[in-house]
N, C-alpha and C positions, 0 to 999 in steps of 0.2 A: 700654290703646292706647300705641303706640309712637311718638316723636315725633321729629323732624331738622329742626334749624334751619341753616339756610345760612351765616348768620353764626358761627357756630361753624366753619365751613370757609374761608369768603369774606369778611371783614370788612366790615360796612357791608351787607351783602345780607339783607332782612328776609324773606324765602322762607322757608316750612316746611311741612312736609307730617306726616301722621298717619295711620297703619297698623296693623292689627292683626298686622303680621307684618314682619320685616326685609326680607325678599326684595321685598315690594312698595314700601315706603320704597327701598331702594338702587334699584330699577327708576326709580322717579320723581326720586330726585335724579339720576341720571345723565341722564336727559330733560331736566332742570331745568339742568344744567350745560352739555349741549351748545346748547341754544335760548337761554339768557340769559348765560352766561357764555364761549359761543363755544368752548368747549372740543371739539377735535375726536377727539383720542385719549383715553380713559378709562384709564388703567393700572391694574395690580392694586395697587398702592401706593394710587391714589386711592380705590379700592374699601374696601380698609383703612381709611383714613381718614374715610369715611363711616359705617363700621359702628362704627369706635369712638366716634363721635359722636351715633349713635341711642340715646336713652334713655325709660325707661318716664316716661308724662306726668306721674305723680304725682310724681316726684322730679326732675323737668326746673325746674321753677318755682324 
């Protein structure tokens, strides 16, 4: 299982998501960034930052 914690990208945000593959996590994070953080444009650099913060759940603790 893979894990993304939004607080690693947006300090103070406690939202997180888990999925078996990174593509699903990226999709969920982009949706979260738009709906909660008001991001209207998701640039390639943001996608890279998201991917860099996805971890195996066992090593994320």
